[in-house]
Structures are given as structure tokens and as C-alpha cells.
MARGU-457571 format. One record per residue (C-alpha): z, y, x. Coordinates in Angstrom, 3 decimals. Layout:
N
@Z: Z&Y: Y&X: X .
...
This chain:
304
@Z: -8.197&Y: 11.528&X: 15.199 .
@Z: -7.794&Y: 8.050&X: 13.753 .
@Z: -9.593&Y: 7.331&X: 10.464 .
@Z: -7.479&Y: 7.308&X: 7.323 .
@Z: -6.186&Y: 4.046&X: 5.946 .
@Z: -3.876&Y: 3.322&X: 3.039 .
@Z: -1.386&Y: 0.615&X: 2.156 .
@Z: 0.686&Y: -0.439&X: -0.857 .
@Z: 4.393&Y: -1.281&X: -0.697 .
@Z: 5.503&Y: -3.883&X: -3.231 .
@Z: 8.613&Y: -5.952&X: -3.933 .
@Z: 6.673&Y: -8.534&X: -5.939 .
@Z: 5.882&Y: -9.094&X: -9.609 .
@Z: 7.565&Y: -10.735&X: -12.623 .
@Z: 5.132&Y: -13.665&X: -12.842 .
@Z: 2.631&Y: -15.562&X: -10.714 .
@Z: -0.225&Y: -14.205&X: -12.822 .
@Z: 1.007&Y: -10.618&X: -12.494 .
@Z: 1.330&Y: -11.044&X: -8.732 .
@Z: -2.205&Y: -12.296&X: -8.363 .
@Z: -3.496&Y: -9.499&X: -10.584 .
@Z: -1.694&Y: -6.967&X: -8.393 .
@Z: -3.243&Y: -8.414&X: -5.244 .
@Z: -6.685&Y: -8.050&X: -6.807 .
@Z: -6.024&Y: -4.463&X: -7.876 .
@Z: -4.833&Y: -3.469&X: -4.399 .
@Z: -7.903&Y: -4.912&X: -2.728 .
@Z: -10.387&Y: -3.653&X: -5.329 .
@Z: -8.979&Y: -0.107&X: -5.099 .
@Z: -9.853&Y: 0.080&X: -1.392 .
@Z: -6.399&Y: -0.191&X: 0.170 .
@Z: -6.362&Y: -1.786&X: 3.616 .
@Z: -2.895&Y: -3.322&X: 3.648 .
@Z: -0.172&Y: -4.872&X: 1.491 .
@Z: 3.394&Y: -4.398&X: 2.697 .
@Z: 6.733&Y: -5.825&X: 1.580 .
@Z: 10.181&Y: -4.291&X: 2.252 .
@Z: 13.077&Y: -6.362&X: 3.581 .
@Z: 16.332&Y: -5.579&X: 1.800 .
@Z: 19.002&Y: -7.479&X: -0.134 .
@Z: 17.787&Y: -6.073&X: -3.457 .
@Z: 15.889&Y: -8.448&X: -5.775 .
@Z: 12.408&Y: -8.923&X: -4.342 .
@Z: 9.960&Y: -11.594&X: -3.247 .
@Z: 10.547&Y: -13.457&X: -0.009 .
@Z: 8.426&Y: -11.491&X: 2.493 .
@Z: 7.118&Y: -14.571&X: 4.302 .
@Z: 6.098&Y: -16.407&X: 1.131 .
@Z: 4.593&Y: -13.341&X: -0.544 .
@Z: 2.632&Y: -12.229&X: 2.512 .
@Z: 1.321&Y: -15.737&X: 3.228 .
@Z: 0.049&Y: -15.936&X: -0.345 .
@Z: -1.531&Y: -12.480&X: -0.055 .
@Z: -3.248&Y: -13.479&X: 3.185 .
@Z: -4.713&Y: -16.579&X: 1.517 .
@Z: -6.019&Y: -14.712&X: -1.546 .
@Z: -7.270&Y: -11.428&X: -0.066 .
@Z: -8.749&Y: -9.872&X: 3.061 .
@Z: -5.952&Y: -7.289&X: 3.196 .
@Z: -3.828&Y: -6.665&X: 6.229 .
@Z: -0.246&Y: -7.720&X: 5.514 .
@Z: 3.094&Y: -6.605&X: 6.873 .
@Z: 6.733&Y: -5.658&X: 6.469 .
@Z: 7.912&Y: -2.066&X: 5.932 .
@Z: 10.337&Y: -2.496&X: 7.443 .
@Z: 12.434&Y: -5.453&X: 8.494 .
@Z: 16.099&Y: -4.587&X: 9.148 .
@Z: 16.667&Y: -6.032&X: 12.608 .
@Z: 20.295&Y: -6.882&X: 11.820 .
@Z: 19.327&Y: -9.301&X: 9.043 .
@Z: 17.634&Y: -11.962&X: 11.203 .
@Z: 17.768&Y: -13.179&X: 14.787 .
@Z: 14.664&Y: -12.016&X: 16.691 .
@Z: 13.795&Y: -15.558&X: 17.766 .
@Z: 13.536&Y: -16.640&X: 14.122 .
@Z: 11.711&Y: -13.448&X: 13.196 .
@Z: 9.197&Y: -14.133&X: 15.983 .
@Z: 8.538&Y: -17.556&X: 14.449 .
@Z: 7.859&Y: -15.967&X: 11.052 .
@Z: 5.644&Y: -13.298&X: 12.625 .
@Z: 3.486&Y: -15.699&X: 14.622 .
@Z: 3.134&Y: -17.969&X: 11.591 .
@Z: 1.927&Y: -15.089&X: 9.423 .
@Z: -0.396&Y: -13.895&X: 12.180 .
@Z: -1.955&Y: -17.361&X: 12.390 .
@Z: -2.262&Y: -17.841&X: 8.632 .
@Z: -3.871&Y: -14.413&X: 8.208 .
@Z: -6.258&Y: -14.705&X: 11.172 .
@Z: -4.548&Y: -11.815&X: 12.926 .
@Z: -4.057&Y: -9.518&X: 9.920 .
@Z: -0.247&Y: -9.345&X: 10.127 .
@Z: 1.640&Y: -6.259&X: 11.372 .
@Z: 5.375&Y: -6.575&X: 11.881 .
@Z: 7.344&Y: -3.540&X: 10.741 .
@Z: 10.886&Y: -3.389&X: 12.070 .
@Z: 13.713&Y: -0.877&X: 12.274 .
@Z: 17.339&Y: -0.612&X: 13.351 .
@Z: 18.719&Y: -0.818&X: 9.795 .
@Z: 20.253&Y: 1.975&X: 7.743 .
@Z: 20.842&Y: 0.939&X: 4.130 .
@Z: 24.597&Y: 0.473&X: 3.697 .
@Z: 24.073&Y: -1.827&X: 0.704 .
@Z: 22.320&Y: -4.432&X: 2.886 .
@Z: 25.362&Y: -4.668&X: 5.122 .
@Z: 27.942&Y: -4.522&X: 2.348 .
@Z: 26.311&Y: -7.247&X: 0.243 .
@Z: 26.009&Y: -9.608&X: 3.210 .
@Z: 29.435&Y: -8.856&X: 4.633 .
@Z: 27.968&Y: -7.415&X: 7.828 .
@Z: 29.347&Y: -4.534&X: 9.847 .
@Z: 27.186&Y: -1.415&X: 9.949 .
@Z: 27.547&Y: -0.548&X: 13.617 .
@Z: 27.096&Y: 2.997&X: 14.984 .
@Z: 23.500&Y: 4.108&X: 15.377 .
@Z: 23.480&Y: 3.868&X: 19.183 .
@Z: 24.545&Y: 0.204&X: 18.964 .
@Z: 21.908&Y: -0.633&X: 16.357 .
@Z: 19.191&Y: 1.014&X: 18.448 .
@Z: 20.347&Y: -0.863&X: 21.561 .
@Z: 20.298&Y: -4.137&X: 19.635 .
@Z: 16.801&Y: -3.386&X: 18.341 .
@Z: 15.530&Y: -2.648&X: 21.852 .
@Z: 16.737&Y: -6.063&X: 23.022 .
@Z: 15.284&Y: -7.734&X: 19.920 .
@Z: 11.861&Y: -6.165&X: 20.503 .
@Z: 11.717&Y: -7.517&X: 24.054 .
@Z: 12.527&Y: -11.024&X: 22.770 .
@Z: 9.999&Y: -10.687&X: 19.936 .
@Z: 7.206&Y: -9.480&X: 22.204 .
@Z: 7.642&Y: -12.356&X: 24.653 .
@Z: 7.974&Y: -15.076&X: 22.014 .
@Z: 4.941&Y: -13.773&X: 20.111 .
@Z: 2.951&Y: -14.147&X: 23.348 .
@Z: 3.979&Y: -17.800&X: 23.506 .
@Z: 6.417&Y: -17.407&X: 26.390 .
@Z: 9.661&Y: -19.285&X: 26.883 .
@Z: 12.588&Y: -16.899&X: 26.767 .
@Z: 16.035&Y: -17.119&X: 28.311 .
@Z: 18.126&Y: -13.959&X: 28.426 .
@Z: 21.683&Y: -12.717&X: 28.259 .
@Z: 21.846&Y: -9.159&X: 27.034 .
@Z: 24.537&Y: -7.026&X: 25.495 .
@Z: 23.564&Y: -8.154&X: 21.994 .
@Z: 21.526&Y: -11.390&X: 22.258 .
@Z: 21.843&Y: -14.576&X: 24.277 .
@Z: 18.779&Y: -16.815&X: 24.191 .
@Z: 18.423&Y: -20.066&X: 26.123 .
@Z: 15.054&Y: -21.789&X: 26.610 .
@Z: 13.536&Y: -20.603&X: 23.323 .
@Z: 9.786&Y: -21.250&X: 23.319 .
@Z: 7.365&Y: -19.036&X: 21.460 .
@Z: 4.213&Y: -20.008&X: 19.602 .
@Z: 1.044&Y: -18.360&X: 20.884 .
@Z: -1.407&Y: -16.945&X: 18.375 .
@Z: -3.166&Y: -13.749&X: 17.393 .
@Z: -1.537&Y: -10.506&X: 18.609 .
@Z: 1.196&Y: -9.112&X: 16.358 .
@Z: 1.013&Y: -5.304&X: 16.181 .
@Z: 4.482&Y: -3.811&X: 16.018 .
@Z: 5.306&Y: -1.035&X: 13.544 .
@Z: 8.614&Y: 0.706&X: 14.208 .
@Z: 10.277&Y: 2.991&X: 11.676 .
@Z: 11.750&Y: 5.943&X: 13.594 .
@Z: 13.229&Y: 9.345&X: 12.780 .
@Z: 15.984&Y: 10.196&X: 15.259 .
@Z: 15.456&Y: 10.991&X: 18.961 .
@Z: 16.674&Y: 7.598&X: 20.280 .
@Z: 14.508&Y: 5.661&X: 17.837 .
@Z: 11.482&Y: 7.852&X: 18.551 .
@Z: 11.853&Y: 7.232&X: 22.304 .
@Z: 12.116&Y: 3.492&X: 21.695 .
@Z: 9.085&Y: 3.550&X: 19.380 .
@Z: 7.123&Y: 5.535&X: 21.960 .
@Z: 7.592&Y: 2.767&X: 24.503 .
@Z: 7.200&Y: -0.280&X: 22.248 .
@Z: 5.316&Y: 0.415&X: 18.992 .
@Z: 1.648&Y: 0.089&X: 18.125 .
@Z: 2.332&Y: 1.955&X: 14.871 .
@Z: 5.146&Y: 4.448&X: 14.301 .
@Z: 6.334&Y: 5.081&X: 10.762 .
@Z: 8.114&Y: 8.437&X: 10.612 .
@Z: 11.374&Y: 8.065&X: 8.723 .
@Z: 14.673&Y: 9.821&X: 8.205 .
@Z: 16.752&Y: 11.126&X: 11.096 .
@Z: 20.194&Y: 9.909&X: 10.030 .
@Z: 21.876&Y: 12.587&X: 12.141 .
@Z: 20.111&Y: 15.424&X: 10.293 .
@Z: 22.529&Y: 15.425&X: 7.340 .
@Z: 22.914&Y: 13.656&X: 4.025 .
@Z: 22.713&Y: 16.345&X: 1.336 .
@Z: 19.491&Y: 16.447&X: -0.727 .
@Z: 18.509&Y: 19.711&X: 0.979 .
@Z: 19.138&Y: 18.348&X: 4.491 .
@Z: 17.217&Y: 15.153&X: 3.756 .
@Z: 14.316&Y: 17.181&X: 2.347 .
@Z: 14.222&Y: 19.497&X: 5.356 .
@Z: 14.193&Y: 16.503&X: 7.715 .
@Z: 11.131&Y: 15.189&X: 5.840 .
@Z: 9.363&Y: 18.571&X: 5.792 .
@Z: 6.132&Y: 19.226&X: 7.654 .
@Z: 7.706&Y: 21.204&X: 10.505 .
@Z: 10.287&Y: 18.458&X: 11.089 .
@Z: 7.615&Y: 15.756&X: 11.217 .
@Z: 5.673&Y: 17.886&X: 13.706 .
@Z: 8.773&Y: 17.985&X: 15.925 .
@Z: 9.122&Y: 14.217&X: 15.649 .
@Z: 5.491&Y: 13.816&X: 16.685 .
@Z: 5.971&Y: 16.039&X: 19.729 .
@Z: 9.048&Y: 14.080&X: 20.813 .
@Z: 7.229&Y: 10.793&X: 20.304 .
@Z: 4.159&Y: 11.874&X: 22.268 .
@Z: 6.339&Y: 13.160&X: 25.106 .
@Z: 7.383&Y: 9.562&X: 25.761 .
@Z: 4.257&Y: 7.476&X: 25.021 .
@Z: 2.809&Y: 7.868&X: 28.490 .
@Z: -0.593&Y: 8.531&X: 26.961 .
@Z: -0.644&Y: 5.314&X: 24.894 .
@Z: -2.635&Y: 5.490&X: 21.660 .
@Z: -0.186&Y: 5.054&X: 18.757 .
@Z: -1.092&Y: 5.005&X: 15.066 .
@Z: 1.157&Y: 7.205&X: 12.906 .
@Z: 2.325&Y: 6.164&X: 9.450 .
@Z: 4.300&Y: 7.594&X: 6.532 .
@Z: 5.676&Y: 6.144&X: 3.278 .
@Z: 5.132&Y: 8.422&X: 0.271 .
@Z: 8.171&Y: 7.906&X: -1.922 .
@Z: 6.766&Y: 9.928&X: -4.841 .
@Z: 3.096&Y: 10.210&X: -5.765 .
@Z: 1.579&Y: 12.424&X: -8.448 .
@Z: -2.145&Y: 13.053&X: -8.324 .
@Z: -3.685&Y: 15.201&X: -11.030 .
@Z: -1.916&Y: 16.377&X: -14.170 .
@Z: 1.599&Y: 15.334&X: -13.114 .
@Z: 1.496&Y: 16.942&X: -9.676 .
@Z: 2.873&Y: 20.329&X: -10.689 .
@Z: 5.829&Y: 18.847&X: -12.554 .
@Z: 6.613&Y: 16.524&X: -9.633 .
@Z: 6.655&Y: 19.436&X: -7.193 .
@Z: 8.914&Y: 21.436&X: -9.521 .
@Z: 11.363&Y: 18.530&X: -9.885 .
@Z: 11.506&Y: 17.953&X: -6.138 .
@Z: 12.032&Y: 21.665&X: -5.453 .
@Z: 14.826&Y: 21.897&X: -8.032 .
@Z: 16.508&Y: 18.713&X: -6.758 .
@Z: 16.446&Y: 19.657&X: -3.063 .
@Z: 16.469&Y: 23.449&X: -3.028 .
@Z: 13.302&Y: 23.720&X: -0.928 .
@Z: 10.427&Y: 25.997&X: -1.878 .
@Z: 7.446&Y: 24.656&X: -3.794 .
@Z: 5.275&Y: 25.288&X: -0.739 .
@Z: 7.618&Y: 23.215&X: 1.434 .
@Z: 7.599&Y: 20.498&X: -1.237 .
@Z: 3.801&Y: 20.492&X: -1.392 .
@Z: 3.485&Y: 20.118&X: 2.391 .
@Z: 6.194&Y: 17.446&X: 2.800 .
@Z: 4.539&Y: 14.311&X: 4.259 .
@Z: 7.281&Y: 11.729&X: 3.744 .
@Z: 8.655&Y: 12.243&X: 0.264 .
@Z: 5.672&Y: 13.546&X: -1.680 .
@Z: 1.973&Y: 13.067&X: -2.269 .
@Z: 1.414&Y: 15.554&X: -5.091 .
@Z: -1.744&Y: 17.591&X: -5.711 .
@Z: -4.988&Y: 17.568&X: -7.640 .
@Z: -7.636&Y: 15.141&X: -6.292 .
@Z: -9.677&Y: 18.086&X: -4.998 .
@Z: -6.692&Y: 19.652&X: -3.193 .
@Z: -5.407&Y: 16.360&X: -1.820 .
@Z: -8.315&Y: 15.716&X: 0.554 .
@Z: -7.819&Y: 19.087&X: 2.244 .
@Z: -4.050&Y: 18.550&X: 2.295 .
@Z: -4.302&Y: 15.174&X: 4.053 .
@Z: -6.824&Y: 16.459&X: 6.589 .
@Z: -4.484&Y: 19.373&X: 7.325 .
@Z: -1.488&Y: 17.067&X: 7.652 .
@Z: -3.399&Y: 14.760&X: 9.998 .
@Z: -4.381&Y: 17.708&X: 12.201 .
@Z: -0.759&Y: 18.869&X: 12.449 .
@Z: 1.164&Y: 15.574&X: 12.492 .
@Z: -1.350&Y: 12.917&X: 13.528 .
@Z: -0.545&Y: 10.843&X: 10.426 .
@Z: -3.547&Y: 8.800&X: 9.326 .
@Z: -1.900&Y: 5.733&X: 7.735 .
@Z: -0.352&Y: 6.395&X: 4.305 .
@Z: 1.637&Y: 3.889&X: 2.255 .
@Z: 2.325&Y: 4.377&X: -1.456 .
@Z: 4.484&Y: 2.364&X: -3.857 .
@Z: 2.865&Y: -0.170&X: -6.170 .
@Z: 3.872&Y: 1.860&X: -9.250 .
@Z: 1.505&Y: 4.589&X: -8.022 .
@Z: -1.388&Y: 2.268&X: -7.233 .
@Z: -3.740&Y: 3.330&X: -10.007 .
@Z: -3.377&Y: 7.088&X: -9.637 .
@Z: -3.649&Y: 6.931&X: -5.832 .
@Z: -6.866&Y: 4.892&X: -5.907 .
@Z: -8.966&Y: 8.033&X: -6.415 .
@Z: -7.990&Y: 9.456&X: -3.036 .
@Z: -8.037&Y: 6.041&X: -1.351 .
@Z: -11.669&Y: 5.462&X: -2.330 .
@Z: -12.560&Y: 8.929&X: -1.090 .
@Z: -10.791&Y: 8.944&X: 2.273 .
@Z: -10.470&Y: 5.327&X: 3.473 .
@Z: -12.154&Y: 5.139&X: 6.853 .
@Z: -12.870&Y: 8.873&X: 6.960 .
@Z: -12.576&Y: 10.488&X: 10.374 .
């Protein structure tokens, strides 16, 4: 079992002072990493924000996750190697095939079928890997044509891949250092279907499929907790989630992806149980939940 570690996902802050205060709070609370999403919604530039975080803290930094369709992999490799150098090897590149329709609509891009997006991501990862090793890349694939593009050697760039469906899980099994379990877009779109896809038994199935294709490689497993309620608000959060999705309160309590809701005493046992069943040891919470999550972070960070 890997030891527990915890990260914070943030879009930024309203002022420079507030941003620097947030960086200090994340580090002081015992979190190991600071992560930034990559969407078209208002947020800090990931490269600028993460470079600043690397200069001001000892945190690991990363993206969770970069939509592959929003940037050519050769340019993304340049950003990744720069951040790896500026952070002395503390950068982890999170990437996925893209799913949020708003990103495509706002930029006038076509949201291609899932099989095409996964195929494009597979080609992008090969280009990224080679350029991040400092190689010169020339290739003509189905999705990318690169001619004599030279990479910049530097510290290794661990690759985090967000994956939920079978094709993405197979790709992640072959290419990722960290796998972030996410939604299987083919599992349905109603609140109940989305909740069942995120439930404990579903995540266990995703783990089994992933491990069937890793070839014995050691892969760290990650999850983003969309809602966090530790202590007095936990019961109400579980009730709201159950009413919204139609799942039982027990299913809600055990759900790894959407919820982290329990008393501090119960939460330790819950996370140990989840790790035993799913392998998940790397939890990410949203910055709005930073203060309430710090109690469990201080208790479990580094625990085996």
C-alpha cells in the first residue's frame, strides 16, 4: 500500500495577497501538492500560477487535468519541462482526453467522439514523453504531424491521466505514473447513473480493469473529492447527496469520487478501508474545503 498524500485543487484567488496566503495555508496544513484545473472558465493561468507556487513553497505542483484538445502536445511539453525545471522536479502533469462541452463550445472547437479523443491523447502522450526526455521528434500520426521538434531535457515529469472508461483506463495503464479515477462517460448522464459510476463498487471495477493492463507496473491511484464535509456538516451532506442522486446513504458514505463526508474519527477508518479496496492513496480536495480537511490531512499524510 502506498502512503496517503493529499492535494488541493484551486483556480486562483482574487488578489496577489490572497493567493500568497492560500499557498501558505496549503503548505502549513500538511498538503503535499497544489493543483490547478485547465478549463475555459475564469481561473489563473496554470503555468504562471504553478511557477509562482513552486518559487514560494516546497509543494508539489500540477494540473488536474489538462484537456489535451486545448493545446498542441509539443507546446505542452515545453510548459511541462519548464515547470519541472523551475520546481526542481516537483511538477506532475495531469492530462485527459477532454469532456467538458463548455470548453469546446466557448473556443469554437468540435467535440469529437470519445474514441477519437482517446486516440488523439494516445498520440499526444507519445510526443510529450519523448520531448520531455529531450529527444527530437518527427512523426506523422492520425492526429499530429511533428517535424524536427526538439525537446528540452530536465527532471522527469510524472504523468497523471484522468480515466474512467475502459479505453481510457487501458491507455492510463500503459502510460500513466498516476491514475486519477474519473467519470465513465458511457455509464449514463442522469444524477443516479453518475452517482453509481462514482460508487465504491464501480471504482473497484475500474481498478481491476486498470491493473489487468499495467503489466505489473506500480501506479499511484488518485481521486478528486468534489464535496467535503468533515464533522458537523457530514450528515447533512450525505442526506443531500442521497436525495439528489437516489442512492442510499450507505452508498453515498462509501463513494470515493464525489464525497468525503464523515466525522474525523470515522474518516480515518473510511480512508483505510477505501485504500484496501480501491488502492486509492492520493486524495485531492477543493480549496474551499481546505480548512475542514486539514484535520484528516495532518493525521494521515504519509501514513502507510
